Rosetta silent file (secondary structure, phi, psi, omega in degrees, C-alpha in Angstrom):
SEQUENCE: MTNSAIIAIDGPAGAGKSTVTRQVAMRLGLVYLDTGAMYRAVTWLLQSLDLPVQESKALQQALSSLELRLEAQPQGDQLVWVNGKNVTEQIRTAEITAGVSAVAALPSVRNALTAQQRRLGASGGLVAEGRDIGTAVFPNAELKVYLTATVAERARRRSADLIQRGLPLPDLKQLEQEINTRDQLDSTRAVAPLCKAADALELVSDGMSIEQVVQQIVCWYEAKLLPPGFS
SCORE:     score description
SCORE:     0.000 S_00000001
   1 L     0.000  128.924  176.804  171.359   88.228  243.608 S_00000001
   2 L   -71.277  130.174 -179.051  169.455   91.482  243.717 S_00000001
   3 L  -104.870   11.877 -178.982  171.653   94.547  243.769 S_00000001
   4 L   -93.392   -8.603 -170.346  168.806   96.973  244.285 S_00000001
   5 L   -77.186  159.327  169.901  168.404   96.476  248.057 S_00000001
   6 E  -111.462  130.488  170.631  169.411   98.883  250.790 S_00000001
   7 E  -112.487  115.433  179.553  171.087   97.694  253.930 S_00000001
   8 E   -99.145  123.051 -178.270  170.931  100.112  256.809 S_00000001
   9 E  -118.968  108.222  179.697  173.497   99.539  259.601 S_00000001
  10 E  -104.462  167.003  173.986  172.891  101.629  262.638 S_00000001
  11 L   155.878  168.320 -176.286  174.568  101.861  266.033 S_00000001
  12 L   -70.060  172.767  178.210  176.446  103.948  268.648 S_00000001
  13 L   -62.031  139.410  174.798  179.830  105.463  268.273 S_00000001
  14 L    81.136   12.016 -179.765  182.815  103.057  268.170 S_00000001
  15 L   -82.785   -3.101  178.011  180.709  100.025  267.268 S_00000001
  16 L    86.225   24.676 -168.486  182.766   99.423  264.100 S_00000001
  17 H   -64.689  -43.447 -172.244  180.019  100.414  261.751 S_00000001
  18 H   -59.450  -48.648 -177.499  182.318  102.073  259.173 S_00000001
  19 H   -66.487  -42.975 -178.686  184.714   99.220  258.858 S_00000001
  20 H   -72.021  -44.176  177.940  181.973   96.536  258.768 S_00000001
  21 H   -61.265  -41.075  175.109  179.757   98.425  256.364 S_00000001
  22 H   -54.727  -44.274 -177.536  182.625   98.870  253.955 S_00000001
  23 H   -78.959  -26.657  169.928  183.432   95.245  253.950 S_00000001
  24 H   -66.232  -47.413  175.253  179.763   94.105  253.620 S_00000001
  25 H   -51.707  -49.860  179.821  179.494   96.391  250.579 S_00000001
  26 H   -58.905  -47.185 -174.509  182.550   94.842  249.057 S_00000001
  27 H   -65.247  -34.451 -172.829  181.396   91.270  249.724 S_00000001
  28 H  -101.033   -3.898 -179.602  177.929   91.912  248.254 S_00000001
  29 L    72.065   34.703  179.857  178.889   94.326  245.316 S_00000001
  30 L  -115.280  160.605  177.663  176.875   97.206  246.748 S_00000001
  31 E   -73.070  146.522 -173.495  177.859  100.881  247.180 S_00000001
  32 E  -108.066  115.819  178.751  179.255  101.909  250.598 S_00000001
  33 E  -106.559  110.078  176.589  177.682  105.084  252.016 S_00000001
  34 E   -98.895   91.530  178.266  179.510  106.447  255.150 S_00000001
  35 H   -71.322  -25.781  178.857  177.021  108.993  256.542 S_00000001
  36 H   -63.730  -38.221  173.828  179.130  109.375  259.621 S_00000001
  37 H   -64.895  -26.604 -178.778  181.909  110.835  257.477 S_00000001
  38 H   -71.648  -46.000 -177.920  179.338  113.314  255.944 S_00000001
  39 H   -74.675  -34.061  169.773  178.578  114.646  259.417 S_00000001
  40 H   -61.143  -39.977  176.391  182.198  114.852  260.380 S_00000001
  41 H   -54.587  -41.566 -177.460  182.859  116.713  257.201 S_00000001
  42 H   -71.867  -35.978  173.981  180.330  119.327  258.135 S_00000001
  43 H   -57.042  -46.747  176.170  181.791  119.488  261.704 S_00000001
  44 H   -52.426  -55.317 -175.518  185.236  120.044  260.131 S_00000001
  45 H   -53.938  -54.000 -179.383  183.662  122.857  257.961 S_00000001
  46 H   -60.372  -41.641  178.231  182.110  124.609  260.935 S_00000001
  47 H   -67.922  -29.502  178.856  185.267  124.438  262.944 S_00000001
  48 H   -73.736  -28.424 -176.895  187.429  125.599  260.035 S_00000001
  49 H   -95.375   -4.697  179.745  185.104  128.617  259.604 S_00000001
  50 L    62.880   42.427  179.647  184.989  129.219  263.446 S_00000001
  51 L   -95.804  139.576  171.885  181.188  129.110  263.300 S_00000001
  52 L   -68.431  148.962 -178.383  179.253  128.349  266.551 S_00000001
  53 L   -77.925   82.663 -178.449  177.260  125.138  266.723 S_00000001
  54 L  -163.161  158.526  175.290  173.823  126.752  266.436 S_00000001
  55 L   -67.064  120.616 -169.748  171.307  127.541  263.824 S_00000001
  56 L  -153.978  161.538  169.290  172.358  130.829  262.055 S_00000001
  57 H   -56.055  -40.365 -179.737  172.395  132.607  258.766 S_00000001
  58 H   -66.506  -32.041  177.277  175.991  131.872  258.498 S_00000001
  59 H   -68.641  -44.632 -178.245  175.353  128.106  258.936 S_00000001
  60 H   -60.145  -43.121  176.669  172.632  128.267  256.265 S_00000001
  61 H   -61.012  -43.204  175.278  175.084  129.981  253.927 S_00000001
  62 H   -65.064  -36.191  179.037  177.734  127.317  254.565 S_00000001
  63 H   -73.343  -38.206 -178.068  175.362  124.521  253.884 S_00000001
  64 H   -65.692  -28.929 -173.699  173.910  126.133  250.828 S_00000001
  65 L  -104.106    0.067 -175.077  177.387  126.485  249.305 S_00000001
  66 L   -69.450  128.827  167.590  178.704  123.028  250.572 S_00000001
  67 L  -106.632   95.115 -173.092  180.322  120.701  248.021 S_00000001
  68 E  -105.864  119.909 -173.786  180.550  117.513  249.793 S_00000001
  69 E  -128.297  128.312  167.375  182.065  114.464  247.827 S_00000001
  70 E  -105.953  124.272 -172.937  182.713  110.934  248.852 S_00000001
  71 E  -114.015  111.970 -175.902  185.227  109.277  246.535 S_00000001
  72 E   -73.915  144.634  176.112  185.380  105.428  246.649 S_00000001
  73 L  -111.842  164.881 -171.631  188.779  103.867  246.435 S_00000001
  74 L   -63.359  -25.484 -179.151  189.714  100.384  245.019 S_00000001
  75 L   -87.521    1.899 -170.146  190.126   98.805  248.473 S_00000001
  76 L    93.824  -14.635  175.625  186.726  100.070  249.689 S_00000001
  77 L   -71.986  176.391 -178.005  187.941  103.106  251.467 S_00000001
  78 E  -138.995  139.309  170.553  186.709  106.591  250.775 S_00000001
  79 E   -98.617  143.416 -177.598  188.135  109.984  250.433 S_00000001
  80 E  -112.602  118.467 -179.826  186.125  112.824  251.787 S_00000001
  81 E  -116.518  130.902  179.419  186.259  116.097  250.010 S_00000001
  82 E  -122.419  122.065 -178.406  184.825  119.424  251.228 S_00000001
  83 L    48.681   38.951 -178.844  184.653  122.322  248.873 S_00000001
  84 L    90.715   -6.708 -172.865  187.618  120.884  246.857 S_00000001
  85 E  -105.711  124.745  173.620  189.711  120.063  249.864 S_00000001
  86 E   -67.631  109.633 -172.659  190.681  116.483  250.876 S_00000001
  87 L  -116.597   20.121 -176.165  189.686  116.371  254.625 S_00000001
  88 L   -48.798  -53.432 -174.390  189.822  112.353  254.877 S_00000001
  89 L   -78.904  -36.546 -173.202  192.346  112.438  257.750 S_00000001
  90 H   -67.182  -26.329 -175.378  191.341  115.720  259.418 S_00000001
  91 H   -82.550   -3.360  178.594  187.734  114.562  260.090 S_00000001
  92 H   -97.967    2.654  179.884  189.048  111.645  262.182 S_00000001
  93 L   -70.900  156.950  179.189  190.680  113.745  264.851 S_00000001
  94 H   -52.661  -42.815  177.668  189.653  113.892  268.473 S_00000001
  95 H   -62.851  -30.684  176.070  188.388  117.309  268.084 S_00000001
  96 H   -77.929  -37.170 -179.725  185.962  116.417  265.339 S_00000001
  97 H   -61.789  -42.991  177.150  184.885  113.316  267.233 S_00000001
  98 H   -58.925  -35.738 -170.274  184.142  115.511  270.265 S_00000001
  99 H   -96.136  -11.943 -164.980  182.150  117.945  268.266 S_00000001
 100 H   -74.819  -33.974 -176.118  180.189  115.920  265.689 S_00000001
 101 H   -61.153  -45.894  178.398  177.184  114.904  267.951 S_00000001
 102 H   -61.509  -44.730  173.557  176.263  118.597  268.568 S_00000001
 103 H   -57.787  -43.413 -175.218  176.594  119.349  264.890 S_00000001
 104 H   -67.532  -22.810 -172.082  174.539  116.287  263.845 S_00000001
 105 L   -78.789  -13.630 -173.256  171.810  117.375  266.276 S_00000001
 106 L   -78.858  129.034 -175.387  171.176  120.695  264.329 S_00000001
 107 H   -52.802  -45.585 -175.315  168.049  120.421  262.185 S_00000001
 108 H   -63.405  -37.949  176.232  169.347  122.239  259.191 S_00000001
 109 H   -58.871  -55.320  176.757  172.473  119.963  259.062 S_00000001
 110 H   -53.062  -46.343 -179.814  170.366  116.868  259.265 S_00000001
 111 H   -62.735  -43.450  176.106  167.968  118.006  256.716 S_00000001
 112 H   -73.247  -27.416  173.286  170.529  118.835  254.173 S_00000001
 113 H   -85.728  -30.492  171.495  172.496  115.662  254.578 S_00000001
 114 H   -65.839  -35.075  173.149  169.554  113.419  254.760 S_00000001
 115 H   -66.435  -43.425  178.552  168.307  114.866  251.447 S_00000001
 116 H   -65.673  -39.767  179.348  171.707  114.156  249.901 S_00000001
 117 H   -62.696  -38.735  177.071  171.808  110.620  251.376 S_00000001
 118 H   -64.060  -40.163  178.671  168.303  109.889  249.972 S_00000001
 119 H   -59.970  -46.354 -178.099  169.467  111.074  246.534 S_00000001
 120 H   -65.852  -26.964 -178.386  172.378  108.704  246.648 S_00000001
 121 L  -102.323   12.756 -176.768  170.150  105.897  247.604 S_00000001
 122 L   -69.064  -26.657 -179.188  167.326  106.486  245.226 S_00000001
 123 L   -98.413    6.741  178.331  168.412  103.603  242.929 S_00000001
 124 L    73.364 -164.117  174.718  169.102  101.299  245.856 S_00000001
 125 L    66.925   41.100  175.527  172.117   98.925  245.791 S_00000001
 126 E  -140.124  168.979  177.641  173.897  100.432  248.819 S_00000001
 127 E  -126.574  118.910 -179.111  174.994   99.696  252.357 S_00000001
 128 E  -120.392  141.813  175.909  174.647  102.783  254.571 S_00000001
 129 E  -128.889  145.935 -174.039  175.807  103.276  258.105 S_00000001
 130 E   176.111 -142.314  177.617  174.894  105.786  260.760 S_00000001
 131 L  -122.725  -23.826 -179.720  172.566  106.437  263.664 S_00000001
 132 L  -128.855   20.761 -172.603  169.258  107.018  261.856 S_00000001
 133 H   -66.412  -42.003 -178.063  169.645  105.182  258.708 S_00000001
 134 H   -87.121  -10.747 -176.795  166.941  102.551  259.270 S_00000001
 135 H  -102.650  -33.502 -173.028  164.647  104.956  261.227 S_00000001
 136 H  -126.093  -39.975 -175.580  164.777  108.256  259.426 S_00000001
 137 H   -76.551  -62.194  176.946  166.890  108.100  256.231 S_00000001
 138 L  -126.056   74.042 -178.868  165.813  104.847  254.654 S_00000001
 139 L   -59.683  -16.145 -174.711  162.883  103.524  256.815 S_00000001
 140 L  -107.886   12.860  173.739  161.948  100.989  254.086 S_00000001
 141 L   -45.262  140.575 -178.485  165.434   99.491  253.845 S_00000001
 142 L   -71.893  -30.739  178.454  165.173   95.689  253.040 S_00000001
 143 E  -135.737  129.084  177.646  167.625   94.816  255.801 S_00000001
 144 E  -122.447  132.680  179.927  168.306   96.770  258.941 S_00000001
 145 E  -124.956  131.439  168.654  171.055   95.902  261.523 S_00000001
 146 E  -101.203  105.538 -175.430  171.660   97.542  264.892 S_00000001
 147 E   -96.293  122.045  178.041  175.434   97.040  265.427 S_00000001
 148 E  -141.979 -176.340  178.435  176.573   97.664  268.984 S_00000001
 149 L  -168.111  161.878  173.928  179.173   96.676  271.624 S_00000001
 150 L   -59.504  159.584  173.607  179.830   97.511  275.391 S_00000001
 151 H   -57.503  -44.108 -179.107  181.258  100.873  276.229 S_00000001
 152 H   -62.532  -45.182 -179.116  184.550   99.280  277.364 S_00000001
 153 H   -67.504  -38.324  177.057  184.944   97.354  274.089 S_00000001
 154 H   -63.253  -39.911  177.527  184.185  100.474  271.955 S_00000001
 155 H   -62.798  -36.510 -177.187  186.791  102.541  274.018 S_00000001
 156 H   -71.068  -45.556  175.468  189.396   99.813  273.416 S_00000001
 157 H   -56.471  -48.404 -179.959  188.616   99.801  269.596 S_00000001
 158 H   -61.607  -30.879  178.953  188.805  103.542  269.493 S_00000001
 159 H   -72.091  -45.108  176.181  192.164  103.557  271.250 S_00000001
 160 H   -53.948  -44.654 -178.862  193.409  101.031  268.779 S_00000001
 161 H   -68.471  -35.988  172.500  192.274  103.125  265.875 S_00000001
 162 H   -64.812  -36.111  176.626  193.955  106.180  267.167 S_00000001
 163 H   -65.655  -41.720 -178.826  197.155  104.441  267.712 S_00000001
 164 H   -64.858  -36.628 -178.880  196.983  103.059  264.059 S_00000001
 165 L   -84.534   -0.877  176.577  196.379  106.628  262.733 S_00000001
 166 L    70.222   22.931 -177.074  199.279  108.023  264.828 S_00000001
 167 L   -94.680  155.517 -178.876  196.910  110.449  266.559 S_00000001
 168 L   -53.190  130.893 -171.157  197.088  111.576  270.273 S_00000001
 169 L   -99.883  111.668  175.868  195.778  108.794  272.668 S_00000001
 170 L   -79.570  169.797  177.398  193.584  109.763  275.644 S_00000001
 171 L   -63.002  143.758  173.583  193.298  107.588  278.765 S_00000001
 172 H   -48.780  -49.173 -176.984  190.900  104.657  278.373 S_00000001
 173 H   -61.791  -30.553  176.491  188.666  105.917  281.118 S_00000001
 174 H   -74.346  -33.466  171.824  188.411  109.247  279.305 S_00000001
 175 H   -64.089  -44.739  177.749  187.537  107.525  276.083 S_00000001
 176 H   -59.472  -43.956  177.764  184.749  105.608  277.891 S_00000001
 177 H   -61.689  -35.336  171.497  183.460  108.809  279.231 S_00000001
 178 H   -63.619  -41.504  175.242  183.477  110.351  275.911 S_00000001
 179 H   -66.013  -45.672  174.446  181.553  107.528  274.434 S_00000001
 180 H   -48.494  -49.165 -175.288  179.041  107.636  277.243 S_00000001
 181 H   -66.052  -39.964 -177.139  178.551  111.325  276.638 S_00000001
 182 H   -74.793  -29.862  173.152  178.112  110.849  272.905 S_00000001
 183 H   -60.679  -44.495  179.593  175.712  107.984  273.405 S_00000001
 184 H   -63.993  -42.477  178.099  173.581  110.254  275.620 S_00000001
 185 H   -64.400  -40.723 -176.931  173.738  113.168  273.067 S_00000001
 186 H   -68.948  -38.792 -174.698  172.889  110.942  270.145 S_00000001
 187 H   -87.901   -6.306 -179.895  169.999  109.140  271.797 S_00000001
 188 H  -118.387   -3.704  179.039  168.291  112.248  273.195 S_00000001
 189 L   -56.719  151.630 -176.114  168.628  114.747  270.344 S_00000001
 190 L   -72.890  -29.000 -173.561  165.340  116.166  269.263 S_00000001
 191 L  -115.799  118.671  175.745  165.775  115.245  265.449 S_00000001
 192 L    47.679   67.046  176.654  166.310  111.677  264.383 S_00000001
 193 L   -69.206  166.165  177.198  167.782  110.271  267.636 S_00000001
 194 L   -76.148  121.762  167.939  169.849  107.166  267.826 S_00000001
 195 L  -161.833  165.530 -173.774  167.693  104.213  268.369 S_00000001
 196 L   -87.206  133.733 -177.986  167.144  100.658  267.168 S_00000001
 197 L   -66.151  148.005 -179.162  164.440  100.356  264.417 S_00000001
 198 L   -62.730  -17.008 -179.678  161.602   98.071  265.502 S_00000001
 199 L  -110.249   16.185  179.422  162.456   95.726  262.553 S_00000001
 200 L   -88.901  146.366  172.096  166.286   95.768  262.945 S_00000001
 201 E   -87.660  128.081  179.651  168.384   92.756  263.825 S_00000001
 202 E   -95.659  138.602  178.140  170.638   93.585  266.723 S_00000001
 203 E  -128.993  113.036  175.180  174.310   92.340  266.748 S_00000001
 204 E   -93.344  110.364 -164.858  176.391   92.724  269.813 S_00000001
 205 L   -97.208   11.938  175.103  179.907   92.393  268.602 S_00000001
 206 L   -59.116  134.850  179.712  181.961   91.945  271.745 S_00000001
 207 L    80.212   -4.974 -179.818  184.226   88.997  271.228 S_00000001
 208 L  -102.732  140.650  173.100  183.706   88.929  267.503 S_00000001
 209 L   -81.666  163.659 -179.701  186.184   89.638  264.819 S_00000001
 210 H   -52.436  -50.405  178.061  185.406   91.969  261.963 S_00000001
 211 H   -50.492  -48.433 -178.453  185.109   88.915  259.612 S_00000001
 212 H   -61.953  -43.144  179.552  182.518   87.241  261.953 S_00000001
 213 H   -64.084  -43.495  179.294  180.464   90.446  262.080 S_00000001
 214 H   -62.643  -44.773 -179.273  180.606   90.796  258.360 S_00000001
 215 H   -60.658  -42.706 -170.933  179.761   87.109  257.759 S_00000001
 216 H   -73.067  -31.738  176.569  176.693   87.305  260.088 S_00000001
 217 H   -70.674  -41.932  173.094  175.287   90.392  258.161 S_00000001
 218 H   -62.827  -34.398  178.318  175.927   88.669  254.874 S_00000001
 219 H   -72.576  -33.584  174.131  174.122   85.553  256.072 S_00000001
 220 H   -67.463  -37.837  178.604  171.164   87.722  257.158 S_00000001
 221 H   -59.745  -51.255 -174.976  171.170   89.427  253.724 S_00000001
 222 H   -60.755  -40.808 -178.563  171.191   86.059  252.001 S_00000001
 223 H   -70.082  -39.175 -172.128  168.447   84.557  254.153 S_00000001
 224 H   -84.484  -42.169 -168.377  166.176   87.657  253.861 S_00000001
 225 H  -111.232  -13.623  179.876  166.773   88.682  250.265 S_00000001
 226 L   -92.354  144.417 -178.241  167.914   85.794  248.089 S_00000001
 227 L   -69.601  154.019 -173.685  165.354   83.532  246.546 S_00000001
 228 L   -62.350  148.943 -177.850  165.149   79.878  247.890 S_00000001
 229 L    80.012   -9.675 -178.948  167.668   77.631  246.185 S_00000001
 230 L   -64.149  136.786 -179.535  169.882   80.493  245.141 S_00000001
 231 L  -151.208    0.000    0.000  173.611   79.637  245.128 S_00000001
């Protein structure tokens, strides 16, 4: 099995990309790259510094001095560090979720993080998730997947995730509205908008378990990248 391939998994908010990507990476022995966590980390940084979400000298200074580190854990999870501080839990709050799309739309933020992501993927052998991985970050990825689900299903999953994390739980209708709003922001931003790559395989995960989604992506990987007769 080749371990130099890049698998790009894109899709809208709440589609389960992080969980699926982490498990696919573990199954295939590849590195897991959570680009969503990177944008959440920058959002946390801007909020902690009380910086407005706009291009400015202060933003450029914050990005130039940013030390962002993703630390893999034995079970496939990742710790996220910003300038020496562990922000793994802080970046999953509702405040960060509500603000990350606007931060991710800033050209300077996207340029800085895209450059870092490409450096991490220079040698291949990783599974990356986000919204522009197969279109902007790794357009030559060997396998591209567009993972999505209905808004109602994504709101239900987001609710379950918040409950598991012990975080405040909004009404389901509010969650659906927030997801709709984020979809609109992500798909209409000027730089690297959310869209399905022309050569991506689409997977609508309503009614599927995480294992079933992971298995489907692994099957696509094997069919596309393994030589005939490989076992």
